[in-house]
N, CA and C atoms as a LAMMPS dump frame, in Angstrom:
ITEM: TIMESTEP
0
ITEM: NUMBER OF ATOMS
312
ITEM: BOX BOUNDS ff ff ff
-5.0000000000000000e+02 5.0000000000000000e+02
-5.0000000000000000e+02 5.0000000000000000e+02
-5.0000000000000000e+02 5.0000000000000000e+02
ITEM: ATOMS id mol type element x y z
1 1 1 N 328.363 -462.896 226.195
2 1 2 C 329.286 -462.639 227.03
3 1 3 C 330.99 -462.963 226.597
4 2 1 N 331.227 -462.2 227.456
5 2 2 C 333.053 -462.166 226.602
6 2 3 C 333.739 -462.949 226.726
7 3 1 N 334.558 -463.196 225.549
8 3 2 C 335.302 -463.979 225.307
9 3 3 C 335.87 -464.865 226.589
10 4 1 N 336.183 -463.485 227.332
11 4 2 C 337.61 -463.884 228.355
12 4 3 C 336.68 -464.616 229.758
13 5 1 N 335.494 -464.125 229.322
14 5 2 C 334.7 -464.81 230.474
15 5 3 C 334.35 -466.318 230.412
16 6 1 N 333.877 -466.58 229.11
17 6 2 C 333.576 -467.698 228.845
18 6 3 C 334.916 -468.961 229.047
19 7 1 N 336.272 -468.193 228.733
20 7 2 C 337.564 -469.047 229.005
21 7 3 C 337.287 -469.498 229.97
22 8 1 N 336.855 -468.251 230.946
23 8 2 C 337.803 -468.213 232.564
24 8 3 C 336.631 -469.606 233.217
25 9 1 N 335.333 -469.466 232.872
26 9 2 C 334.26 -470.234 233.454
27 9 3 C 334.791 -471.773 232.855
28 10 1 N 335.793 -472.063 231.56
29 10 2 C 335.87 -473.088 231.38
30 10 3 C 336.565 -474.086 231.73
31 11 1 N 337.961 -473.042 232.593
32 11 2 C 339.105 -473.752 233.361
33 11 3 C 338.579 -473.701 234.753
34 12 1 N 337.471 -473.014 235.212
35 12 2 C 337.066 -473.134 236.658
36 12 3 C 336.326 -473.987 236.698
37 13 1 N 335.63 -474.719 235.613
38 13 2 C 334.936 -476.066 235.586
39 13 3 C 336.1 -476.874 235.656
40 14 1 N 337.216 -476.847 234.9
41 14 2 C 338.241 -478.237 235.054
42 14 3 C 338.384 -478.267 236.153
43 15 1 N 339.004 -477.181 237.101
44 15 2 C 339.457 -476.992 238.054
45 15 3 C 338.809 -477.768 239.48
46 16 1 N 337.411 -478.086 239.033
47 16 2 C 336.571 -478.808 239.988
48 16 3 C 337.331 -480.45 240.051
49 17 1 N 337.637 -481.067 238.907
50 17 2 C 338.068 -481.918 239.24
51 17 3 C 340.008 -482.388 239.575
52 18 1 N 340.461 -481.035 239.502
53 18 2 C 342.181 -480.958 239.421
54 18 3 C 342.3 -481.352 240.999
55 19 1 N 343.507 -481.758 241.149
56 19 2 C 343.943 -481.949 242.248
57 19 3 C 344.615 -480.681 243.03
58 20 1 N 344.066 -480.462 244.406
59 20 2 C 344.232 -479.361 245.163
60 20 3 C 345.453 -478.83 245.087
61 21 1 N 346.411 -479.422 245.071
62 21 2 C 348.164 -479.205 245.226
63 21 3 C 348.303 -479.131 243.799
64 22 1 N 347.844 -478.675 242.717
65 22 2 C 348.374 -478.744 241.331
66 22 3 C 347.625 -477.297 240.965
67 23 1 N 347.073 -477.056 241.623
68 23 2 C 345.775 -475.479 241.448
69 23 3 C 345.424 -474.434 242.478
70 24 1 N 345.492 -473.405 242.561
71 24 2 C 345.01 -472.429 243.273
72 24 3 C 343.768 -472.832 243.201
73 25 1 N 342.685 -472.681 242.38
74 25 2 C 341.826 -472.892 242.345
75 25 3 C 340.647 -474.005 242.776
76 26 1 N 341.582 -475.47 242.646
77 26 2 C 341.135 -476.428 243.024
78 26 3 C 341.379 -476.794 244.619
79 27 1 N 342.375 -475.888 244.763
80 27 2 C 342.979 -475.603 246.417
81 27 3 C 341.39 -474.851 247.192
82 28 1 N 341.195 -474.044 246.182
83 28 2 C 339.864 -472.808 247.246
84 28 3 C 338.911 -474.143 247.105
85 29 1 N 338.148 -474.823 245.75
86 29 2 C 337.495 -475.72 245.968
87 29 3 C 337.766 -476.589 247.024
88 30 1 N 338.454 -477.249 247.191
89 30 2 C 338.712 -478.543 248.198
90 30 3 C 338.746 -478.114 249.76
91 31 1 N 338.998 -476.473 249.86
92 31 2 C 338.405 -475.927 251.157
93 31 3 C 336.999 -475.62 251.536
94 32 1 N 336.124 -475.683 250.354
95 32 2 C 334.828 -475.648 250.608
96 32 3 C 334.586 -474.039 250.561
97 33 1 N 333.024 -473.557 250.53
98 33 2 C 332.697 -472.245 250.434
99 33 3 C 333.252 -471.25 250.898
100 34 1 N 333.237 -471.921 252.469
101 34 2 C 333.71 -470.995 253.893
102 34 3 C 335.54 -470.292 253.294
103 35 1 N 335.799 -470.966 252.406
104 35 2 C 337.381 -470.166 252.008
105 35 3 C 336.955 -469.288 250.689
106 36 1 N 336.224 -469.871 250.165
107 36 2 C 335.978 -469.032 248.898
108 36 3 C 335.259 -467.562 249.406
109 37 1 N 334.205 -467.958 250.03
110 37 2 C 333.293 -466.271 250.391
111 37 3 C 334.738 -465.701 251.561
112 38 1 N 335.535 -466.138 252.139
113 38 2 C 336.342 -465.279 252.982
114 38 3 C 337.314 -464.349 251.907
115 39 1 N 337.748 -465.295 250.872
116 39 2 C 338.816 -464.791 249.932
117 39 3 C 337.748 -463.466 248.755
118 40 1 N 336.73 -463.758 248.813
119 40 2 C 335.771 -462.532 248.28
120 40 3 C 335.664 -461.949 248.99
121 41 1 N 335.555 -461.83 250.804
122 41 2 C 335.502 -460.858 251.34
123 41 3 C 337.157 -459.847 251.228
124 42 1 N 337.743 -460.587 251.371
125 42 2 C 339.505 -459.718 251.211
126 42 3 C 339.38 -459.424 250.238
127 43 1 N 339.392 -459.779 249.066
128 43 2 C 339.091 -458.727 247.589
129 43 3 C 338.394 -457.881 247.298
130 44 1 N 337.091 -457.683 248.101
131 44 2 C 336.303 -456.75 248.516
132 44 3 C 336.958 -455.446 249.021
133 45 1 N 337.429 -456.008 250.246
134 45 2 C 338.499 -455.059 251.245
135 45 3 C 339.27 -454.356 250.256
136 46 1 N 339.997 -454.826 249.814
137 46 2 C 341.207 -454.33 248.902
138 46 3 C 340.799 -453.684 247.452
139 47 1 N 339.828 -454.195 247.127
140 47 2 C 339.107 -453.168 245.818
141 47 3 C 338.681 -451.814 246.554
142 48 1 N 337.954 -451.912 247.577
143 48 2 C 337.368 -450.236 248.599
144 48 3 C 338.839 -449.565 248.938
145 49 1 N 339.858 -450.342 249.381
146 49 2 C 340.763 -449.734 249.444
147 49 3 C 341.727 -449.214 248.459
148 50 1 N 341.776 -449.554 246.952
149 50 2 C 342.362 -449.191 246.419
150 50 3 C 341.418 -448.085 245.521
151 51 1 N 340.559 -448.09 245.894
152 51 2 C 339.722 -446.65 245.435
153 51 3 C 339.468 -445.818 246.611
154 52 1 N 339.451 -445.827 247.416
155 52 2 C 339.906 -444.83 248.488
156 52 3 C 341.306 -444.151 247.948
157 53 1 N 342.303 -444.978 247.642
158 53 2 C 343.902 -444.417 247.429
159 53 3 C 343.553 -443.553 245.979
160 54 1 N 342.526 -443.927 245.081
161 54 2 C 342.373 -443.344 243.81
162 54 3 C 343.173 -443.592 242.993
163 55 1 N 343.95 -444.643 243.081
164 55 2 C 344.718 -445.324 241.837
165 55 3 C 344.273 -446.103 240.638
166 56 1 N 344.073 -445.601 239.671
167 56 2 C 343.125 -446.293 238.646
168 56 3 C 343.993 -447.868 238.821
169 57 1 N 345.081 -447.775 238.41
170 57 2 C 345.61 -449.363 237.863
171 57 3 C 345.668 -450.584 239.187
172 58 1 N 345.513 -449.985 240.413
173 58 2 C 345.045 -450.597 241.575
174 58 3 C 343.739 -451.066 241.762
175 59 1 N 342.626 -450.311 241.211
176 59 2 C 341.241 -450.683 241.014
177 59 3 C 341.397 -451.387 240.115
178 60 1 N 341.234 -451.502 238.836
179 60 2 C 341.541 -452.524 237.541
180 60 3 C 341.773 -453.444 238.631
181 61 1 N 343.218 -453.792 239.118
182 61 2 C 343.499 -455.507 239.464
183 61 3 C 342.718 -455.609 240.566
184 62 1 N 342.843 -454.962 241.606
185 62 2 C 341.798 -455.576 242.842
186 62 3 C 340.443 -455.617 242.305
187 63 1 N 339.794 -455.072 241.185
188 63 2 C 338.219 -455.267 241.105
189 63 3 C 338.42 -456.85 240.194
190 64 1 N 339.925 -456.871 239.398
191 64 2 C 340.208 -458.011 238.58
192 64 3 C 339.847 -459.488 239.503
193 65 1 N 340.697 -459.304 240.92
194 65 2 C 340.802 -460.369 241.915
195 65 3 C 338.762 -460.479 242.28
196 66 1 N 338.373 -459.94 242.611
197 66 2 C 337.681 -459.675 242.929
198 66 3 C 336.346 -460.4 242.336
199 67 1 N 336.3 -460.076 240.686
200 67 2 C 335.514 -460.766 239.785
201 67 3 C 336.108 -462.27 239.762
202 68 1 N 337.429 -462.691 239.56
203 68 2 C 337.84 -463.856 239.555
204 68 3 C 337.078 -464.994 240.805
205 69 1 N 337.432 -463.939 241.73
206 69 2 C 336.687 -465.002 243.1
207 69 3 C 335.238 -465.281 243.122
208 70 1 N 334.819 -463.836 242.642
209 70 2 C 333.147 -464.465 242.583
210 70 3 C 332.999 -465.242 241.538
211 71 1 N 333.844 -465.304 240.21
212 71 2 C 333.339 -466.599 239.36
213 71 3 C 333.939 -467.87 239.89
214 72 1 N 334.703 -467.952 240.608
215 72 2 C 335.236 -469.048 241.229
216 72 3 C 333.734 -469.414 242.591
217 73 1 N 333.109 -468.507 243.21
218 73 2 C 331.641 -468.835 243.652
219 73 3 C 330.797 -469.013 242.875
220 74 1 N 330.651 -468.749 242.035
221 74 2 C 329.486 -469.046 240.586
222 74 3 C 329.918 -470.215 240.673
223 75 1 N 330.9 -470.667 239.941
224 75 2 C 331.352 -472.449 239.5
225 75 3 C 331.128 -473.008 240.553
226 76 1 N 331.552 -472.492 241.733
227 76 2 C 331.545 -473.701 242.387
228 76 3 C 330.166 -474.262 243.349
229 77 1 N 329.338 -472.938 243.077
230 77 2 C 327.719 -473.44 243.372
231 77 3 C 327.07 -473.672 241.97
232 78 1 N 327.467 -474.175 240.631
233 78 2 C 326.927 -474.465 239.787
234 78 3 C 326.371 -473.405 238.987
235 79 1 N 326.685 -472.175 238.912
236 79 2 C 326.483 -471.003 238.301
237 79 3 C 327.123 -470.642 237.339
238 80 1 N 326.865 -469.654 236.109
239 80 2 C 327.285 -469.385 235.366
240 80 3 C 327.576 -468.097 234.827
241 81 1 N 328.653 -467.383 234.387
242 81 2 C 328.461 -466.04 234.357
243 81 3 C 327.214 -465.704 233.809
244 82 1 N 326.973 -466.083 232.809
245 82 2 C 325.996 -465.931 231.911
246 82 3 C 324.392 -465.411 232.773
247 83 1 N 324.578 -466.472 233.731
248 83 2 C 323.359 -466.496 234.919
249 83 3 C 323.441 -464.89 235.57
250 84 1 N 324.655 -464.338 235.817
251 84 2 C 324.43 -463.077 236.014
252 84 3 C 324.224 -461.799 235.168
253 85 1 N 324.726 -462.415 234.067
254 85 2 C 324.813 -461.105 232.675
255 85 3 C 323.261 -460.912 232.847
256 86 1 N 322.765 -462.158 232.582
257 86 2 C 321.37 -462.472 232.254
258 86 3 C 320.222 -461.618 233.268
259 87 1 N 320.967 -461.613 235.024
260 87 2 C 320.379 -460.869 235.792
261 87 3 C 320.156 -459.381 235.076
262 88 1 N 321.791 -459.44 234.928
263 88 2 C 322.185 -457.671 234.747
264 88 3 C 320.861 -457.127 233.878
265 89 1 N 320.627 -458.134 232.358
266 89 2 C 320.121 -457.613 231.558
267 89 3 C 318.528 -457.372 231.884
268 90 1 N 317.84 -458.193 232.891
269 90 2 C 316.827 -458.142 233.311
270 90 3 C 316.258 -457.099 233.68
271 91 1 N 317.474 -456.476 234.434
272 91 2 C 317.152 -455.139 235.725
273 91 3 C 317.446 -453.792 234.594
274 92 1 N 317.933 -453.792 233.497
275 92 2 C 318.42 -453.039 232.424
276 92 3 C 317.057 -452.014 232.289
277 93 1 N 317.195 -450.824 232.227
278 93 2 C 316.135 -450.324 231.819
279 93 3 C 314.897 -450.013 233.111
280 94 1 N 315.433 -450.584 234.005
281 94 2 C 314.642 -450.382 235.152
282 94 3 C 315.366 -449.25 236.358
283 95 1 N 314.648 -448.641 236.856
284 95 2 C 315.389 -447.43 238.092
285 95 3 C 316.052 -448.251 238.755
286 96 1 N 317.554 -447.809 239.563
287 96 2 C 317.581 -448.745 240.458
288 96 3 C 316.293 -448.819 241.692
289 97 1 N 315.767 -447.635 241.928
290 97 2 C 314.323 -447.567 243.182
291 97 3 C 313.668 -448.636 242.944
292 98 1 N 313.393 -449.017 241.468
293 98 2 C 312.03 -449.945 240.967
294 98 3 C 312.656 -451.164 240.944
295 99 1 N 313.929 -451.56 240.711
296 99 2 C 314.447 -452.7 240.535
297 99 3 C 314.257 -452.721 242.237
298 100 1 N 314.659 -451.863 243.613
299 100 2 C 314.938 -452.442 245.034
300 100 3 C 313.586 -452.348 245.493
301 101 1 N 312.464 -451.342 245.181
302 101 2 C 311.085 -452.172 245.618
303 101 3 C 310.486 -453.068 245.315
304 102 1 N 310.755 -453.741 243.834
305 102 2 C 310.489 -455.043 243.554
306 102 3 C 310.79 -456.344 244.451
307 103 1 N 312.123 -455.9 245.202
308 103 2 C 312.688 -456.894 246.481
309 103 3 C 312.096 -457.462 247.458
310 104 1 N 310.98 -456.223 247.81
311 104 2 C 311.056 -456.067 249.241
312 104 3 C 309.26 -456.742 249.615
C-alpha cells in the first residue's frame, strides 16, 4: 500500500479521538455517518463536473477530495485502505463481466 495512504489512515484514526473543534475530520466524525456520506456525494459530483470540463488539474484535485472523504468513511466504519486494495487485488484478472455476474 502506498505510504501516503498509510500515513493518511493513521491520521484519520487519530482524529477519531480529537476534539471536533480542533479538526475538520474530527468534526465530520462527530456529525456522524450521514454527514460523511453527504460529503462523499458532493465530492463525487465535483469529480464528475471536473471530468466533464476536461481540466486535468481539476480532475486530480477533485478525485483527491473524493478519495480523502472515502477514506474518512472507511476509518469511521472500522475499515482500512488495505481492505479496498485487497478487494481490487481479488478482482484483478477477472473480467468486469465475470465479476459482476458473481454478485448476482
